[in-house]
N, C-alpha and C positions, 0 to 999 in steps of 0.2 A: 504494500500500500504506500503510495506517495502522497505526501501532504505538502501544501505550499504555505508560504507566509506572504500574503498579498497586502499591498498598501490599501488603507481605507480609501474609498472614493472621495473625490474632491481635493486631492492633493495631500501633502504631508506624509511623513514616513509612518508606516505601521510599526507595531512592536516586533522585535526579534524574539527568538526563543529564549534568550537570556535577559530580556528587558525586565528591570525590577518593577515596572508598573503593571506587568501582566499577572493576573490572579488566576492560577490554574484551577480547573474545576472539572466535574464530569456530571452533566445534567441531561437527562432525557427531555426531549421537547417534541412538539408537533409544529410543523412549519407550513404556513399557507403558501401554496405554490402560485397563487395569483389567478388561477383558472377555476376556482371553486373546489379544488381538491387540497387535501392536507397530506403530509408525509412525515414519518418519524425521522428524528434526527438527534444530534448530540451537540451540546455546547461544551467545549473543552477549555475555554479561557475567557476572561473578561479583561477589558482595558478601557481607560478613559483617555481621550485625546486632549490636546492643549486647550480646547474650547469647552471641555466638560462633557462632550458627547460620550455616551456609553456604548461600547462595541463588544460584540461576542464573536468568538471563533466558532463557527458553525459548520457542521458536516451534515448533509442531508442524506439519509440512508438510500441506497440503491439508485442514486442519481448519477453515478459515474464521475462526479466532480469532487475534487479534493476539498478539504476543509479550507475555509476562507474567513476573513474578518468582515463583519457586516454590522452596520449600526443596529443596535438592539431596539426593536419595536415590539412591545408586548401584545399588540393587536395582530401581529403576523407570526410571532414566535411564542408559543405557549409553553411555559415550563411545567413539566409533569412532576408529580410526587416521586420521590426516590423509593419510598416504601409505604405501604398501607394507604388508606384513604380516610 
């Protein structure tokens, strides 16, 4: 499996693997694909840019795309419980 470190959209450098501002995590999520369907995914890290925007390192299951940094939007990325309801 190959994963990438993409820069956040809109310019500016994204965090590197050893960036002290990255908070590593492992969260199951459901992701709105924009066409009315949802897909399972995982957030593996969090980062705040210089303007205070909150970014997540997101991998969408079975998409064929590597993990990438994306601005966190709770209306399109739903964090699922880790255990129990």
